[in-house]
All heavy atoms as a GROMACS GRO file, in nm:
protein
  565
    1MET      N    1  10.595   9.543   8.892
    1MET     CA    2  10.645   9.643   8.983
    1MET      C    3  10.568   9.773   8.963
    1MET      O    4  10.555   9.820   8.852
    1MET     CB    5  10.793   9.665   8.956
    1MET     CG    6  10.852   9.777   9.038
    1MET     SD    7  11.021   9.814   8.990
    1MET     CE    8  10.992   9.956   8.887
    2ASP      N    9  10.519   9.830   9.070
    2ASP     CA   10  10.453   9.960   9.066
    2ASP      C   11  10.542  10.061   9.135
    2ASP      O   12  10.608  10.030   9.234
    2ASP     CB   13  10.317   9.955   9.135
    2ASP     CG   14  10.217   9.870   9.059
    2ASP    OD1   15  10.245   9.832   8.944
    2ASP    OD2   16  10.110   9.842   9.113
    3ALA      N   17  10.546  10.183   9.081
    3ALA     CA   18  10.627  10.289   9.140
    3ALA      C   19  10.541  10.413   9.154
    3ALA      O   20  10.453  10.438   9.073
    3ALA     CB   21  10.747  10.318   9.051
    4THR      N   22  10.567  10.493   9.259
    4THR     CA   23  10.489  10.613   9.284
    4THR      C   24  10.582  10.725   9.330
    4THR      O   25  10.676  10.701   9.406
    4THR     CB   26  10.384  10.590   9.394
    4THR    OG1   27  10.296  10.485   9.352
    4THR    CG2   28  10.302  10.714   9.421
    5GLN      N   29  10.554  10.846   9.280
    5GLN     CA   30  10.623  10.965   9.328
    5GLN      C   31  10.519  11.072   9.353
    5GLN      O   32  10.420  11.082   9.279
    5GLN     CB   33  10.724  11.016   9.226
    5GLN     CG   34  10.851  10.936   9.220
    5GLN     CD   35  10.954  11.002   9.132
    5GLN    OE1   36  10.924  11.062   9.030
    5GLN    NE2   37  11.080  10.991   9.173
    6ILE      N   38  10.542  11.153   9.456
    6ILE     CA   39  10.450  11.261   9.490
    6ILE      C   40  10.523  11.393   9.468
    6ILE      O   41  10.636  11.412   9.514
    6ILE     CB   42  10.402  11.249   9.635
    6ILE    CG1   43  10.324  11.119   9.651
    6ILE    CG2   44  10.317  11.370   9.674
    6ILE    CD1   45  10.284  11.087   9.794
    7PHE      N   46  10.456  11.484   9.394
    7PHE     CA   47  10.510  11.616   9.365
    7PHE      C   48  10.414  11.721   9.418
    7PHE      O   49  10.294  11.698   9.426
    7PHE     CB   50  10.526  11.636   9.213
    7PHE     CG   51  10.614  11.535   9.146
    7PHE    CD1   52  10.558  11.423   9.087
    7PHE    CD2   53  10.751  11.552   9.142
    7PHE    CE1   54  10.638  11.329   9.023
    7PHE    CE2   55  10.832  11.459   9.078
    7PHE     CZ   56  10.776  11.348   9.019
    8ARG      N   57  10.467  11.838   9.449
    8ARG     CA   58  10.383  11.951   9.487
    8ARG      C   59  10.407  12.062   9.386
    8ARG      O   60  10.521  12.092   9.351
    8ARG     CB   61  10.417  11.999   9.627
    8ARG     CG   62  10.381  11.898   9.732
    8ARG     CD   63  10.395  11.956   9.871
    8ARG     NE   64  10.392  11.852   9.972
    8ARG     CZ   65  10.281  11.799  10.021
    8ARG    NH1   66  10.165  11.840   9.980
    8ARG    NH2   67  10.288  11.704  10.113
    9HIS      N   68  10.296  12.121   9.339
    9HIS     CA   69  10.302  12.233   9.245
    9HIS      C   70  10.189  12.328   9.278
    9HIS      O   71  10.072  12.287   9.280
    9HIS     CB   72  10.290  12.182   9.100
    9HIS     CG   73  10.299  12.290   8.998
    9HIS    ND1   74  10.418  12.352   8.968
    9HIS    CD2   75  10.205  12.348   8.922
    9HIS    CE1   76  10.395  12.443   8.875
    9HIS    NE2   77  10.267  12.442   8.846
   10LYS      N   78  10.225  12.453   9.306
   10LYS     CA   79  10.129  12.554   9.350
   10LYS      C   80  10.050  12.500   9.469
   10LYS      O   81  10.111  12.462   9.567
   10LYS     CB   82  10.040  12.598   9.235
   10LYS     CG   83  10.116  12.667   9.123
   10LYS     CD   84  10.024  12.722   9.019
   10LYS     CE   85  10.105  12.791   8.910
   10LYS     NZ   86  10.022  12.845   8.806
   11ASP      N   87   9.918  12.497   9.460
   11ASP     CA   88   9.835  12.447   9.570
   11ASP      C   89   9.794  12.301   9.551
   11ASP      O   90   9.697  12.256   9.610
   11ASP     CB   91   9.706  12.532   9.583
   11ASP     CG   92   9.737  12.671   9.634
   11ASP    OD1   93   9.838  12.690   9.703
   11ASP    OD2   94   9.657  12.762   9.605
   12TYR      N   95   9.865  12.226   9.469
   12TYR     CA   96   9.826  12.089   9.436
   12TYR      C   97   9.933  11.988   9.476
   12TYR      O   98  10.052  12.018   9.475
   12TYR     CB   99   9.802  12.075   9.286
   12TYR     CG  100   9.678  12.144   9.238
   12TYR    CD1  101   9.682  12.277   9.199
   12TYR    CD2  102   9.556  12.077   9.234
   12TYR    CE1  103   9.567  12.341   9.156
   12TYR    CE2  104   9.441  12.141   9.191
   12TYR     CZ  105   9.447  12.273   9.152
   12TYR     OH  106   9.333  12.336   9.111
   13GLU      N  107   9.887  11.869   9.508
   13GLU     CA  108   9.974  11.754   9.528
   13GLU      C  109   9.945  11.657   9.415
   13GLU      O  110   9.830  11.618   9.393
   13GLU     CB  111   9.945  11.689   9.663
   13GLU     CG  112  10.035  11.571   9.691
   13GLU     CD  113  10.012  11.515   9.829
   13GLU    OE1  114  10.071  11.567   9.924
   13GLU    OE2  115   9.932  11.420   9.838
   14LEU      N  116  10.047  11.620   9.340
   14LEU     CA  117  10.034  11.529   9.228
   14LEU      C  118  10.091  11.394   9.268
   14LEU      O  119  10.208  11.384   9.304
   14LEU     CB  120  10.112  11.579   9.106
   14LEU     CG  121  10.067  11.706   9.038
   14LEU    CD1  122  10.113  11.828   9.114
   14LEU    CD2  123  10.120  11.710   8.897
   15THR      N  124  10.009  11.291   9.265
   15THR     CA  125  10.054  11.156   9.291
   15THR      C  126  10.066  11.086   9.156
   15THR      O  127   9.966  11.054   9.092
   15THR     CB  128   9.957  11.080   9.383
   15THR    OG1  129   9.941  11.154   9.504
   15THR    CG2  130  10.008  10.941   9.415
   16CYS      N  131  10.190  11.068   9.112
   16CYS     CA  132  10.218  11.010   8.981
   16CYS      C  133  10.267  10.867   9.003
   16CYS      O  134  10.361  10.844   9.079
   16CYS     CB  135  10.324  11.090   8.908
   16CYS     SG  136  10.282  11.265   8.888
   17SER      N  137  10.204  10.773   8.934
   17SER     CA  138  10.240  10.632   8.950
   17SER      C  139  10.262  10.567   8.815
   17SER      O  140  10.215  10.616   8.712
   17SER     CB  141  10.128  10.558   9.023
   17SER     OG  142  10.105  10.614   9.148
   18ALA      N  143  10.331  10.456   8.819
   18ALA     CA  144  10.351  10.373   8.700
   18ALA      C  145  10.322  10.230   8.742
   18ALA      O  146  10.371  10.183   8.844
   18ALA     CB  147  10.493  10.385   8.650
   19ARG      N  148  10.238  10.163   8.664
   19ARG     CA  149  10.210  10.022   8.693
   19ARG      C  150  10.251   9.939   8.573
   19ARG      O  151  10.239   9.982   8.458
   19ARG     CB  152  10.064  10.000   8.729
   19ARG     CG  153   9.965  10.037   8.627
   19ARG     CD  154   9.821  10.017   8.677
   19ARG     NE  155   9.730  10.079   8.585
   19ARG     CZ  156   9.691  10.027   8.470
   19ARG    NH1  157   9.734   9.908   8.434
   19ARG    NH2  158   9.609  10.091   8.390
   20ALA      N  159  10.304   9.824   8.603
   20ALA     CA  160  10.353   9.734   8.498
   20ALA      C  161  10.236   9.680   8.418
   20ALA      O  162  10.132   9.643   8.474
   20ALA     CB  163  10.433   9.621   8.560
   21VAL      N  164  10.253   9.677   8.287
   21VAL     CA  165  10.155   9.617   8.197
   21VAL      C  166  10.230   9.517   8.109
   21VAL      O  167  10.342   9.480   8.139
   21VAL     CB  168  10.081   9.724   8.112
   21VAL    CG1  169   9.990   9.807   8.201
   21VAL    CG2  170  10.175   9.813   8.036
   22ASP      N  171  10.170   9.475   8.002
   22ASP     CA  172  10.227   9.371   7.916
   22ASP      C  173  10.362   9.409   7.854
   22ASP      O  174  10.392   9.524   7.836
   22ASP     CB  175  10.127   9.336   7.806
   22ASP     CG  176  10.090   9.456   7.721
   22ASP    OD1  177  10.086   9.568   7.775
   22ASP    OD2  178  10.067   9.438   7.601
   23SER      N  179  10.441   9.310   7.827
   23SER     CA  180  10.568   9.320   7.755
   23SER      C  181  10.669   9.413   7.820
   23SER      O  182  10.746   9.480   7.750
   23SER     CB  183  10.542   9.365   7.610
   23SER     OG  184  10.455   9.276   7.546
   24GLY      N  185  10.669   9.425   7.951
   24GLY     CA  186  10.767   9.508   8.018
   24GLY      C  187  10.745   9.657   8.005
   24GLY      O  188  10.834   9.736   8.032
   25ARG      N  189  10.627   9.697   7.963
   25ARG     CA  190  10.595   9.838   7.951
   25ARG      C  191  10.523   9.886   8.076
   25ARG      O  192  10.479   9.806   8.158
   25ARG     CB  193  10.510   9.864   7.827
   25ARG     CG  194  10.590   9.844   7.698
   25ARG     CD  195  10.503   9.871   7.578
   25ARG     NE  196  10.570   9.885   7.452
   25ARG     CZ  197  10.650   9.797   7.394
   25ARG    NH1  198  10.678   9.685   7.454
   25ARG    NH2  199  10.703   9.819   7.277
   26PHE      N  200  10.510  10.018   8.089
   26PHE     CA  201  10.447  10.076   8.206
   26PHE      C  202  10.338  10.174   8.166
   26PHE      O  203  10.351  10.245   8.067
   26PHE     CB  204  10.551  10.149   8.292
   26PHE     CG  205  10.652  10.056   8.352
   26PHE    CD1  206  10.764  10.016   8.282
   26PHE    CD2  207  10.632  10.006   8.479
   26PHE    CE1  208  10.856   9.930   8.337
   26PHE    CE2  209  10.724   9.919   8.536
   26PHE     CZ  210  10.836   9.881   8.465
   27ALA      N  211  10.231  10.176   8.244
   27ALA     CA  212  10.119  10.268   8.221
   27ALA      C  213  10.118  10.372   8.333
   27ALA      O  214  10.126  10.337   8.451
   27ALA     CB  215   9.987  10.192   8.220
   28PRO      N  216  10.109  10.501   8.296
   28PRO     CA  217  10.107  10.606   8.398
   28PRO      C  218   9.967  10.627   8.456
   28PRO      O  219   9.867  10.607   8.389
   28PRO     CB  220  10.151  10.730   8.321
   28PRO     CG  221  10.109  10.705   8.181
   28PRO     CD  222  10.117  10.555   8.162
   29THR      N  223   9.961  10.667   8.583
   29THR     CA  224   9.836  10.708   8.647
   29THR      C  225   9.864  10.838   8.722
   29THR      O  226   9.976  10.864   8.766
   29THR     CB  227   9.781  10.603   8.744
   29THR    OG1  228   9.877  10.581   8.848
   29THR    CG2  229   9.750  10.472   8.675
   30LEU      N  230   9.759  10.921   8.734
   30LEU     CA  231   9.776  11.052   8.796
   30LEU      C  232   9.656  11.084   8.883
   30LEU      O  233   9.542  11.071   8.840
   30LEU     CB  234   9.790  11.159   8.687
   30LEU     CG  235   9.788  11.305   8.730
   30LEU    CD1  236   9.907  11.336   8.821
   30LEU    CD2  237   9.788  11.395   8.608
   31THR      N  238   9.683  11.126   9.007
   31THR     CA  239   9.580  11.174   9.098
   31THR      C  240   9.623  11.312   9.147
   31THR      O  241   9.736  11.328   9.194
   31THR     CB  242   9.562  11.081   9.218
   31THR    OG1  243   9.531  10.950   9.171
   31THR    CG2  244   9.451  11.129   9.309
   32LEU      N  245   9.534  11.410   9.131
   32LEU     CA  246   9.559  11.546   9.178
   32LEU      C  247   9.474  11.572   9.301
   32LEU      O  248   9.358  11.531   9.306
   32LEU     CB  249   9.521  11.649   9.072
   32LEU     CG  250   9.607  11.659   8.948
   32LEU    CD1  251   9.546  11.758   8.851
   32LEU    CD2  252   9.747  11.701   8.984
   33CYS      N  253   9.530  11.640   9.398
   33CYS     CA  254   9.453  11.678   9.516
   33CYS      C  255   9.492  11.820   9.553
   33CYS      O  256   9.610  11.849   9.577
   33CYS     CB  257   9.482  11.583   9.632
   33CYS     SG  258   9.377  11.613   9.774
   34LYS      N  259   9.394  11.909   9.555
   34LYS     CA  260   9.419  12.046   9.594
   34LYS      C  261   9.448  12.050   9.743
   34LYS      O  262   9.381  11.984   9.822
   34LYS     CB  263   9.299  12.133   9.558
   34LYS     CG  264   9.328  12.279   9.557
   34LYS     CD  265   9.215  12.356   9.492
   34LYS     CE  266   9.256  12.501   9.477
   34LYS     NZ  267   9.152  12.580   9.412
   35GLN      N  268   9.547  12.127   9.785
   35GLN     CA  269   9.588  12.131   9.924
   35GLN      C  270   9.511  12.234  10.006
   35GLN      O  271   9.534  12.247  10.125
   35GLN     CB  272   9.738  12.156   9.933
   35GLN     CG  273   9.819  12.044   9.873
   35GLN     CD  274   9.792  11.911   9.942
   35GLN    OE1  275   9.823  11.893  10.058
   35GLN    NE2  276   9.731  11.819   9.870
   36VAL      N  277   9.424  12.310   9.942
   36VAL     CA  278   9.333  12.402  10.012
   36VAL      C  279   9.192  12.361   9.976
   36VAL      O  280   9.169  12.289   9.879
   36VAL     CB  281   9.361  12.550   9.973
   36VAL    CG1  282   9.497  12.592  10.022
   36VAL    CG2  283   9.348  12.572   9.824
   37TRP      N  284   9.094  12.406  10.051
   37TRP     CA  285   8.956  12.363  10.030
   37TRP      C  286   8.908  12.397   9.890
   37TRP      O  287   8.938  12.504   9.842
   37TRP     CB  288   8.865  12.429  10.133
   37TRP     CG  289   8.729  12.371  10.132
   37TRP    CD1  290   8.687  12.262  10.199
   37TRP    CD2  291   8.616  12.419  10.061
   37TRP    NE1  292   8.555  12.238  10.173
   37TRP    CE2  293   8.509  12.334  10.088
   37TRP    CE3  294   8.595  12.525   9.974
   37TRP    CZ2  295   8.384  12.351  10.033
   37TRP    CZ3  296   8.470  12.543   9.919
   37TRP    CH2  297   8.366  12.455   9.949
   38PRO      N  298   8.838  12.313   9.818
   38PRO     CA  299   8.802  12.174   9.848
   38PRO      C  300   8.918  12.079   9.816
   38PRO      O  301   8.985  12.097   9.715
   38PRO     CB  302   8.684  12.146   9.757
   38PRO     CG  303   8.706  12.234   9.638
   38PRO     CD  304   8.779  12.356   9.692
   39THR      N  305   8.938  11.981   9.896
   39THR     CA  306   9.054  11.892   9.883
   39THR      C  307   9.018  11.757   9.821
   39THR      O  308   9.086  11.659   9.844
   39THR     CB  309   9.119  11.868  10.020
   39THR    OG1  310   9.021  11.810  10.107
   39THR    CG2  311   9.175  11.995  10.079
   40ARG      N  312   8.914  11.752   9.743
   40ARG     CA  313   8.872  11.626   9.681
   40ARG      C  314   8.974  11.579   9.577
   40ARG      O  315   9.005  11.651   9.482
   40ARG     CB  316   8.736  11.650   9.613
   40ARG     CG  317   8.677  11.526   9.552
   40ARG     CD  318   8.546  11.557   9.483
   40ARG     NE  319   8.574  11.623   9.356
   40ARG     CZ  320   8.508  11.728   9.311
   40ARG    NH1  321   8.412  11.781   9.380
   40ARG    NH2  322   8.540  11.781   9.197
   41PRO      N  323   9.028  11.457   9.591
   41PRO     CA  324   9.122  11.404   9.492
   41PRO      C  325   9.053  11.381   9.357
   41PRO      O  326   8.937  11.343   9.352
   41PRO     CB  327   9.169  11.272   9.550
   41PRO     CG  328   9.125  11.272   9.692
   41PRO     CD  329   9.010  11.366   9.703
   42ARG      N  330   9.126  11.403   9.250
   42ARG     CA  331   9.075  11.382   9.114
   42ARG      C  332   9.167  11.288   9.038
   42ARG      O  333   9.288  11.308   9.037
   42ARG     CB  334   9.067  11.513   9.037
   42ARG     CG  335   8.976  11.615   9.094
   42ARG     CD  336   8.992  11.744   9.014
   42ARG     NE  337   8.912  11.848   9.071
   42ARG     CZ  338   8.800  11.893   9.017
   42ARG    NH1  339   8.756  11.842   8.905
   42ARG    NH2  340   8.732  11.989   9.075
   43GLU      N  341   9.107  11.189   8.976
   43GLU     CA  342   9.182  11.100   8.887
   43GLU      C  343   9.184  11.167   8.750
   43GLU      O  344   9.079  11.198   8.693
   43GLU     CB  345   9.114  10.963   8.875
   43GLU     CG  346   9.121  10.880   9.000
   43GLU     CD  347   9.258  10.821   9.024
   43GLU    OE1  348   9.328  10.788   8.927
   43GLU    OE2  349   9.295  10.811   9.142
   44ILE      N  350   9.302  11.189   8.695
   44ILE     CA  351   9.318  11.254   8.565
   44ILE      C  352   9.364  11.148   8.465
   44ILE      O  353   9.457  11.072   8.492
   44ILE     CB  354   9.421  11.369   8.572
   44ILE    CG1  355   9.387  11.468   8.683
   44ILE    CG2  356   9.436  11.438   8.438
   44ILE    CD1  357   9.254  11.538   8.668
   45ALA      N  358   9.297  11.146   8.351
   45ALA     CA  359   9.333  11.048   8.247
   45ALA      C  360   9.468  11.085   8.186
   45ALA      O  361   9.494  11.200   8.153
   45ALA     CB  362   9.226  11.045   8.139
   46VAL      N  363   9.553  10.985   8.172
   46VAL     CA  364   9.683  11.001   8.109
   46VAL      C  365   9.691  10.898   7.997
   46VAL      O  366   9.656  10.782   8.017
   46VAL     CB  367   9.798  10.977   8.210
   46VAL    CG1  368   9.933  10.996   8.144
   46VAL    CG2  369   9.784  11.069   8.330
   47ALA      N  370   9.736  10.942   7.880
   47ALA     CA  371   9.749  10.849   7.767
   47ALA      C  372   9.844  10.735   7.805
   47ALA      O  373   9.948  10.758   7.868
   47ALA     CB  374   9.804  10.924   7.645
   48ARG      N  375   9.806  10.614   7.770
   48ARG     CA  376   9.884  10.497   7.810
   48ARG      C  377  10.025  10.500   7.752
   48ARG      O  378  10.122  10.480   7.821
   48ARG     CB  379   9.812  10.369   7.767
   48ARG     CG  380   9.884  10.245   7.811
   48ARG     CD  381   9.803  10.123   7.786
   48ARG     NE  382   9.880  10.005   7.820
   48ARG     CZ  383   9.835   9.885   7.812
   48ARG    NH1  384   9.712   9.864   7.772
   48ARG    NH2  385   9.910   9.782   7.845
   49GLY      N  386  10.041  10.529   7.627
   49GLY     CA  387  10.172  10.542   7.565
   49GLY      C  388  10.253  10.415   7.565
   49GLY      O  389  10.206  10.308   7.604
   50GLU      N  390  10.376  10.426   7.522
   50GLU     CA  391  10.470  10.314   7.514
   50GLU      C  392  10.589  10.343   7.605
   50GLU      O  393  10.700  10.366   7.560
   50GLU     CB  394  10.518  10.297   7.369
   50GLU     CG  395  10.408  10.258   7.273
   50GLU     CD  396  10.356  10.119   7.298
   50GLU    OE1  397  10.435  10.029   7.329
   50GLU    OE2  398  10.233  10.101   7.288
   51HIS      N  399  10.567  10.345   7.733
   51HIS     CA  400  10.672  10.379   7.829
   51HIS      C  401  10.751  10.254   7.865
   51HIS      O  402  10.696  10.158   7.918
   51HIS     CB  403  10.611  10.444   7.952
   51HIS     CG  404  10.526  10.562   7.919
   51HIS    ND1  405  10.580  10.680   7.875
   51HIS    CD2  406  10.393  10.578   7.919
   51HIS    CE1  407  10.483  10.766   7.851
   51HIS    NE2  408  10.367  10.706   7.876
   52MET      N  409  10.881  10.258   7.838
   52MET     CA  410  10.966  10.143   7.860
   52MET      C  411  11.018  10.134   8.003
   52MET      O  412  11.072  10.031   8.042
   52MET     CB  413  11.084  10.146   7.762
   52MET     CG  414  11.041  10.140   7.617
   52MET     SD  415  10.942   9.994   7.578
   52MET     CE  416  11.069   9.869   7.582
   53SER      N  417  11.001  10.242   8.081
   53SER     CA  418  11.046  10.239   8.220
   53SER      C  419  10.943  10.307   8.308
   53SER      O  420  10.863  10.387   8.261
   53SER     CB  421  11.182  10.310   8.234
   53SER     OG  422  11.167  10.449   8.213
   54ALA      N  423  10.948  10.275   8.436
   54ALA     CA  424  10.858  10.338   8.532
   54ALA      C  425  10.885  10.487   8.540
   54ALA      O  426  10.792  10.568   8.552
   54ALA     CB  427  10.874  10.272   8.669
   55GLU      N  428  11.011  10.526   8.530
   55GLU     CA  429  11.048  10.668   8.538
   55GLU      C  430  10.986  10.747   8.422
   55GLU      O  431  10.939  10.860   8.440
   55GLU     CB  432  11.200  10.685   8.537
   55GLU     CG  433  11.268  10.633   8.662
   55GLU     CD  434  11.289  10.481   8.660
   55GLU    OE1  435  11.281  10.418   8.552
   55GLU    OE2  436  11.313  10.426   8.768
   56ALA      N  437  10.985  10.689   8.302
   56ALA     CA  438  10.926  10.756   8.187
   56ALA      C  439  10.774  10.770   8.204
   56ALA      O  440  10.717  10.874   8.168
   56ALA     CB  441  10.958  10.680   8.059
   57ALA      N  442  10.710  10.669   8.258
   57ALA     CA  443  10.565  10.676   8.280
   57ALA      C  444  10.532  10.780   8.386
   57ALA      O  445  10.435  10.856   8.372
   57ALA     CB  446  10.512  10.539   8.321
   58ILE      N  447  10.611  10.787   8.492
   58ILE     CA  448  10.590  10.887   8.596
   58ILE      C  449  10.612  11.028   8.540
   58ILE      O  450  10.537  11.120   8.570
   58ILE     CB  451  10.679  10.859   8.718
   58ILE    CG1  452  10.626  10.735   8.791
   58ILE    CG2  453  10.686  10.978   8.812
   58ILE    CD1  454  10.714  10.684   8.902
   59ALA      N  455  10.713  11.045   8.456
   59ALA     CA  456  10.738  11.175   8.393
   59ALA      C  457  10.622  11.217   8.305
   59ALA      O  458  10.583  11.335   8.302
   59ALA     CB  459  10.868  11.170   8.312
   60ALA      N  460  10.561  11.122   8.233
   60ALA     CA  461  10.445  11.153   8.149
   60ALA      C  462  10.326  11.194   8.235
   60ALA      O  463  10.254  11.290   8.202
   60ALA     CB  464  10.408  11.031   8.063
   61ALA      N  465  10.305  11.126   8.347
   61ALA     CA  466  10.196  11.162   8.437
   61ALA      C  467  10.220  11.300   8.498
   61ALA      O  468  10.128  11.382   8.509
   61ALA     CB  469  10.182  11.057   8.548
   62HIS      N  470  10.343  11.329   8.536
   62HIS     CA  471  10.378  11.458   8.593
   62HIS      C  472  10.353  11.570   8.492
   62HIS      O  473  10.294  11.674   8.526
   62HIS     CB  474  10.524  11.456   8.639
   62HIS     CG  475  10.567  11.581   8.708
   62HIS    ND1  476  10.659  11.666   8.653
   62HIS    CD2  477  10.530  11.635   8.827
   62HIS    CE1  478  10.678  11.768   8.736
   62HIS    NE2  479  10.600  11.751   8.841
   63ALA      N  480  10.396  11.551   8.368
   63ALA     CA  481  10.374  11.651   8.263
   63ALA      C  482  10.224  11.675   8.241
   63ALA      O  483  10.181  11.790   8.226
   63ALA     CB  484  10.442  11.607   8.134
   64GLN      N  485  10.146  11.568   8.240
   64GLN     CA  486  10.001  11.581   8.223
   64GLN      C  487   9.940  11.658   8.340
   64GLN      O  488   9.850  11.739   8.322
   64GLN     CB  489   9.936  11.444   8.210
   64GLN     CG  490   9.787  11.448   8.188
   64GLN     CD  491   9.750  11.506   8.052
   64GLN    OE1  492   9.822  11.485   7.955
   64GLN    NE2  493   9.643  11.580   8.046
   65GLY      N  494   9.989  11.633   8.460
   65GLY     CA  495   9.940  11.703   8.579
   65GLY      C  496   9.969  11.852   8.574
   65GLY      O  497   9.882  11.935   8.604
   66LEU      N  498  10.091  11.888   8.532
   66LEU     CA  499  10.126  12.029   8.520
   66LEU      C  500  10.040  12.098   8.414
   66LEU      O  501   9.996  12.212   8.432
   66LEU     CB  502  10.274  12.045   8.488
   66LEU     CG  503  10.371  11.997   8.595
   66LEU    CD1  504  10.515  12.015   8.548
   66LEU    CD2  505  10.348  12.069   8.727
   67GLU      N  506  10.015  12.028   8.303
   67GLU     CA  507   9.929  12.083   8.198
   67GLU      C  508   9.786  12.103   8.249
   67GLU      O  509   9.723  12.205   8.224
   67GLU     CB  510   9.929  11.989   8.077
   67GLU     CG  511   9.845  12.041   7.962
   67GLU     CD  512   9.848  11.947   7.843
   67GLU    OE1  513   9.949  11.876   7.823
   67GLU    OE2  514   9.748  11.947   7.769
   68TRP      N  515   9.735  12.006   8.326
   68TRP     CA  516   9.599  12.016   8.381
   68TRP      C  517   9.590  12.136   8.476
   68TRP      O  518   9.493  12.212   8.470
   68TRP     CB  519   9.561  11.888   8.453
   68TRP     CG  520   9.416  11.884   8.493
   68TRP    CD1  521   9.314  11.831   8.422
   68TRP    CD2  522   9.360  11.939   8.612
   68TRP    NE1  523   9.197  11.849   8.491
   68TRP    CE2  524   9.221  11.914   8.608
   68TRP    CE3  525   9.411  12.004   8.723
   68TRP    CZ2  526   9.133  11.955   8.709
   68TRP    CZ3  527   9.324  12.044   8.824
   68TRP    CH2  528   9.187  12.019   8.816
   69ILE      N  529   9.688  12.153   8.562
   69ILE     CA  530   9.687  12.266   8.656
   69ILE      C  531   9.692  12.398   8.580
   69ILE      O  532   9.619  12.493   8.615
   69ILE     CB  533   9.806  12.253   8.756
   69ILE    CG1  534   9.782  12.135   8.849
   69ILE    CG2  535   9.821  12.383   8.836
   69ILE    CD1  536   9.904  12.099   8.933
   70ALA      N  537   9.774  12.406   8.476
   70ALA     CA  538   9.783  12.529   8.397
   70ALA      C  539   9.652  12.563   8.329
   70ALA      O  540   9.614  12.679   8.320
   70ALA     CB  541   9.895  12.517   8.292
   71ASN      N  542   9.579  12.461   8.283
   71ASN     CA  543   9.453  12.484   8.210
   71ASN      C  544   9.331  12.496   8.299
   71ASN      O  545   9.239  12.572   8.267
   71ASN     CB  546   9.432  12.373   8.108
   71ASN     CG  547   9.533  12.378   7.995
   71ASN    OD1  548   9.582  12.484   7.959
   71ASN    ND2  549   9.567  12.262   7.942
   72TYR      N  550   9.324  12.419   8.408
   72TYR     CA  551   9.203  12.410   8.487
   72TYR      C  552   9.220  12.447   8.634
   72TYR      O  553   9.121  12.460   8.705
   72TYR     CB  554   9.144  12.268   8.480
   72TYR     CG  555   9.124  12.222   8.338
   72TYR    CD1  556   9.206  12.126   8.283
   72TYR    CD2  557   9.023  12.275   8.260
   72TYR    CE1  558   9.189  12.082   8.152
   72TYR    CE2  559   9.005  12.234   8.130
   72TYR     CZ  560   9.088  12.137   8.077
   72TYR     OH  561   9.070  12.096   7.949
   73GLY      N  562   9.343  12.456   8.683
   73GLY     CA  563   9.367  12.474   8.825
   73GLY      C  564   9.356  12.611   8.874
   73GLY      O  565   9.325  12.712   8.861
   0.00000   0.00000   0.00000
């Protein structure tokens, strides 16, 4: 099962997803897209971790996205 949630923060859209991996765990993925020019989407690396639910993996991706925006956005 894959799950996706989209968040907006400042001028960015964060697409946070969780994909099922081995043993019932989930791996987070994160794509950031600036909503003003340039609007090129960026794949941001998120630590795989030991997420037991899709919601936990999405929360980890969201936290990583907010940190990336604070540091580089």
